N, C-alpha and C positions, 0 to 999 in steps of 0.2 A: 121311463115314466113320462107320460105326455101331460103338460100343464096347459090351461087355457091361455093362449098367447095374448100378449098386450103389447101395444106400441110403446116404445120408449125412445126418446130422443136425446142426442148430445149436441149442444152448440159449442164449438171449439174456436175460441178467438185466438188465433196465432199471430205471429209477428208479420207473417207474409200473407196469410189467407184466413177467411173466416168460413166455416164449414158447418152444415147441418147434416147429421146423419140420423134417420129414423130406422129403429131395429124392430123386427117383428119375428115371432116364431118361438122356437124351444127356448125355455128360460135360460138353459145353460149355453146354448149356442144360437142366439137370435141372428137372423140374417139382415143384411142391409135393405131395407124396404124402400128407402129413398135417400139419396146422396147428392148435395149440392154444394159447391164450393165457389167463393168469390175471392179473387185475388186483390187484396186491398193495400198491402204494404204499409200496415200500421207502424212497423218498426223501421221503415226507411228513413234515414237521417237522424235516428235517435241518439247515436253516439255523439253527433255534433250538436244537436239542438236540446237534447234532454227531454223532448216532448214528442208525442204522437205525430206522425205525419198528418198534415191538415186534410188533404185530399183523401188519405187513407182512412182517417178517422170518419170522414163524411160517408165513404163508401161502406165502411164496417158497420156503421150505425144503421144505414139503410138495409144492409144485408140481414143483420140480426132482427130488425123490425119485420122484414119479410119472412124471416124463418119462423119467427113466433107465430105469425098468421097461418103459414103452411101447417105447422104443427097442430094448431087448433083445428084447422079444417079436416085434417087426417085423424082427429080424434085421439091424439098422443095423450096417454095417461100421465106421463112424467117427463119433464125436460130437465136433464142435467146440464151444467155448464162448466167450462174450464177456460180460463184466460191465462196466458203464459207470459213469456219474457217481456214482450213490448209493453204490455199494460202494467206489469208489475214494477218495470223500471222506470217508466216515463213519470215526470212530474205531474202530468195532467191525467195519469192513469185512473186515479180515484174519481176524478171529475166525469170521466168518460163512463165509468161504472154507474155513477149517480144518474147520469142522463139516460142511460140504457134502462135503468130501474124505473125512473120516472115516466118514460115513454111506454114501456113494454111490460112493466111490473115483473121483470125477469132480473134476478140477482146474480150477477157474474161471480163465480168463484175464482178468485185470483190466487194461483198457487205459488209457493216458493220454488226456486230452482230444484231443490231437493225433492219436493213433493212432486214436481214435474217429472223428475227421473224416475221416481218410484211408480207413478201412474203409468208411464210408458212401459216400464218393465212389467207391470201387472197386465199390460196388453199382450205380452208373450204368454202369461198364464191363461189368459182368455183362450188361447189356441192350444198351448201345451202346458198343462198344469204341473207337469213334472220336470219342466226344463230347468236347466242349470247352466250357468255361464255368466258372461258380462253382456250388458245391453248398453248400446250407444244410441242416443236419439239425437239426430242432427236437425235442429230447428231453424228458423230464420235468424233469431237473434241470440241463440244460446245452444250449447251442446251439453247433453247430460250423459253420465256414465253411472251404471248401477250394476250391482251383482246380485244374482238370483240363485236360489237353491232351496230344497226342503219346502217348496210351495211358499217361500217368503222372499221379499226384497231385503237382502242382508245389508246393503249399503247403497247410498246414492249420493252423488255430488254433481255440482253444476259448473259451467263456466260461460265466458262471453264469446265462445268460439263459433257462433253462428255466422254465416256468410254475410248477412246484412250488416252486422257490427264490424266485421273485419274489412269489408269493401269500403265502409264509410269512415274507417279510422284514418286520421290525418298523420300518416307515417310514410316514410320511404321504405323501399323493399327490405333493406337490411333491418330496420327497426320493426317492421311487421313480422318478419321471420323470428326475431328475438322475443317478440311478444307472444306469438303462438307457441314457441318452445317453452316459454315460462308458464303460460296457462296450461298447456298439456301436462307439464311436470306437476303442477298444483292439482290438476284433475285427476291424475292417474296414481298419486302418491296414497298409499294405503290399501290399493287393490292388488289381490293376488292373481297372477296370471292364470287364465282358464283356457280350456280347449276351444270352446265356442264363444263366438262373438256374434250377437244378434244385432242386426242394423235396422233402425227404424227412421223414418222421415222421408219426405217427398223427394229431396234431392238424391238420398242414397238409393232410393227406389229406381230413380232415373238413371243412376249408375248401373244398377242390376239390369234394367231394360236395355241399356246400351250394350252390355256385355252379351245378353241373349241375342240381340240383333247381330252383333258382330260375329257370333258363333253360328247363327242360323239354328238356334236352339228350338227343338220341335214342339215343346209344350209352352204355350202362350200364357203363362200364369206365374205371377211374381212371388206370391207368398211361399216361403220356405224354399226358394231357390237358393242353392248353396254353392260355394266355391272353396277350394283350398286357400288359405290365407296367402300363400305365395303367388296364386294366380290373381287374387284380388290386388295385391301390391303391384303386379305387372300391369294390370288395367289402370290403376290410378297413375303409375308413372307414364303410361301412354297418354292419358288424359291431360297431364301437365305439359307434355311436349307438343301436343296436336293442336293445330289451329281450331278454334271454335266452329268455323265455317265447314271444316271437314267433318267434325262430329255432327253437325247439324244435318248432313247429307243422310245419315242413318235414319233420321226421323224419330229416334228413340227418346230425344231429349226436347222438352218444349223450350221455346225461345226465352220465357222468363227465368228458366234455370240455367240456361247455357251459359249466361254471362258470368256467373259465379261458380261455375263447375270446377274450374282449375283451383281456385282457392279451397274449395271443399277437398279436393283431391290431395292437396299439400297437407291439410290439417289431418286427414285420415291416415296418410302415410306417417305422419309423425306419431299418430295414436298406435298404429300397428307396431311401429318400432319399440314402443314403450310397454305394451301389454302383451305382445307376442302370441296371439291366438294361432290355433291350427286350422280352424275352420270358420268360414264366414256364413251366416244364415240371414237372409233378408226376410223382413216380415212386413206384411201389409197391415198389420194390427199395431196399435200404439196407444196413445194417451186416451183416445175415445173409447176403446175397448177396455183400457185399464179402469176408466171411470165405471163402466158397466160391471166389470169384474168386481171392483171395490164395493159396489152396491148389492151385490148377490149375497144372500144368506150363506153361511159356511156349508150347510147342507147342499146347497145349489152348486157352490164352487167345487165341491168334491166329485161331482158327476163328470163323466167322460163326455167332452163336447161332441166328439165325433159320433158316439153311439146315440146320444141324445138328438142330434141333428138327423141322423138316419131314421130314428124311430119317429121324429116329426114328419119326415118326408113320406115314410110308409103310411102313417096315420092320415096324411093329407091326399096321397095319391094312389096308393095300392088298392087292389080290389079286396083283399082279405087282411083286414087290419089285425096285427099280431102274429100272423103266420110266419114272418121272417125269423123271429126267435125260435119258433118250433123248427123251422127248416135248419136253422143253425145247429140245433141239438141232433137233428137227423143226420147231417153231413159230418158232424164232429168225429165219429169213429174213424174217418179217413185221414184226419189230421190231428190225432190225439197227441202225437209226439212233437208238435209245433210249439213255439214259444207263446207266451201270453200275447206278446204284441202281434204276432201273426193271427192268433185265434181272434183277436180284436178286429182285425181286417176281414176275416172270414165272416164274423158276426155282422159287420157293417154291410158287406156284400150281400148277405142273405136278406138284410132288411130292405135293401135297395132293389132286390131282384124283380120286383114286379111294378116299380113306380112308373115305368114308361109303357105300361100296358095299352094306353089309350092311343099310343101312336099306331100309324098303319103297320100291319105285320111286316111288310117289306123293310120298314125302317126302325123297327125296335132295337134292333143291335146297334144301329148307328145312334139312335137316341140315347140308349143307355151308356154308350161310349162317351157321348157329349155331356151326359149327366155327371159322370165321374170325373171327367177331365175339366169341365168348365163351370161346374156349379160351386157354390160358395160353401163348400164343406171345410170344416176346420179340423185341426189335429192330424193332418196328413202332410208327409213330406212328398216330393214328386214321384219318387219310386213307389210309395205306398198308393198313391193315387192311380198311377198307371196300372198297378196290380189289380185294383178295383176295376178299372176300366176293361182290362183284358178279361177279367172273370165274368163281367156282366155281359160282354160281347158274346162270350161262348155260352152263356145261359140261354141265348137266343139263336146262336148259329154254330155249327161244328166248324165251319170253314169260312169265316167272315172275311169280306172284302171291305175294309174300312180305310178311308184316307187317313194318312198319318200313322196307321197301326205299325207298320213296319218301322218307321222312324222312331216311334215311342218305345217299341219293344226293345230297342238297342239300349235303352236306359235301365232295362231289367236284366238280371242274370238269367242264364238259361234254365237254371232250376226254378226260378220265380216264374219265368213264363210258363213252364210246364204245370206248376202248381196252380196258377191262376186258371189255366186251361182246364185242368181237372176240376177245380172248384166250380167253374161255370157249367160244366157238363153234369156235375153232381146236383147243382141247383136246377138245372134243366130236367133232370129226371124226377127230383123231389117235388117240383111244382106240379107235375102232372099226376102225382100220387096223392097230393095233399089237397089243395084248394081249401074250401071252408071246413071240410071234415078231416081232421088229422088223427082220428082214432086208429085207423088201419093203414098207415103208411108203410108199415113194415120196418125192417131194420136193415142197415148196411153193416156188414161184417167183412174185414180183411183177414182171410184165413190162408196164411202162407202165399201161395202164388195164385190164389183165388179171391175174387171179390164176389160176395154172396149178397143178394137181396132176399131176405127171409120174410115171408108173409104168413099171416095166420089164415085159417080156413075161410073165415068170413071175407077175406080180401082177395080170394082167387079170382073173382070177376075183374079185378084190376089188372090182371095179367093180359097181355095182349102183345101184338107185333110191335107196336110203337115203344112200348115199355121194354121189350126185349132189345130193340135197337139202341135206345138210349143207355140202358145198362151196359150193353156191349160197347158203346162209344166211350162211356166213363171207364170201363175196365181197360180198354185199349190205352187211354190216356195215363193210366196208372200202371200199365205194363203188366196187367193181370188177366186171368181168364174169368169170364162172366158165368156165374151160376144163380138161377132163381129157383127157390123151393119153398115148400110149405111146411110149417111146423104146427 
């Protein structure tokens, strides 16, 4: 269901940075239309002074004033705000909010630690509405832990375990280690161990980027990058032991985060020891998307963000609006025995099958590959995204030669590679039978060792050499013999 898009903005006033994100597109899966961050360091020195950093306050105020002006120029309909640990903990936090309101007419929403954890956890629902497990949000001045399941945030707690707080704490090494241990114990008490731990926050994303760089990981996309917990623990131990200058050589961690990477690693090692997850999933979505999700009506929250995003892309870019769902129904007999999660991917592929039609014919396969692997689609893990990419490549070419295809294919099982190729060839056949007129596409039937394309008498004019070739190509991918007949 496509709704008229509206630009919505979130201004996030954090302890380390202030960010504006403007969203636009499908209501359930809006895309980042504009994104700007200013590193202000509002929370720098807060543990000692009890007040916002003076220079950081000045920079944050200027950034917010600029962001409000940008949003107005872009025609943003609604600006949501959220201010977190630094503003809520500082003695002069309320004064800062008053100054912002007076200057910009923008009221900052200062959330409690528990609310911050819940909003960050809802950022996971923005992408994966059926997600369950624990969510850790490592911010500048605090760290939150939440448990999610049944489309709800079941529990949320906060701590002072942000790196800005810990680095500025006036303690020796032993006292700091004891303080971290005590805070971790308080934070994790009451949480039941879960298989999955979702990680949120700029520093943990930097750690994920570091791991991808060290491994030469072929997909340059962070959201839903995952690791076994044992591998994550090994990475954190390596960070603790390694000189920052050596980590800097990788280019994966910015200089402003590099200084406190070791202390973050120590905190996360302690967290892993206490909650004992099996799998770590990194998320690009957090408190800002949680704010969006919280403000969606329940009927919107219940929609599938992947399907709605693909419907939006089809509506915006494809030649024949709505044909993707018809194509999905047409290819479904080939995949009737598949799980609902796989059928969801097949539907998404059909919706996207024509969105790169405007590219030069020689590059449509490559463009479709980039669309699936690099676009801001949500609700996909890396294997699912690559499945989409491989299917869309084969929608345009039987024997594609695409950079990184071989590298990415190794992330898929042999069976998934074969199924994605078959789906692509099925879409390639269906696209030439359908177009704007779907009344006489015929039907695909799998009958034992045969793949049949059954057409009615009015559709015999659709038969031809190219149809026969594409049907044969599809049958070969399925290990069947091709039959085309009229009923």
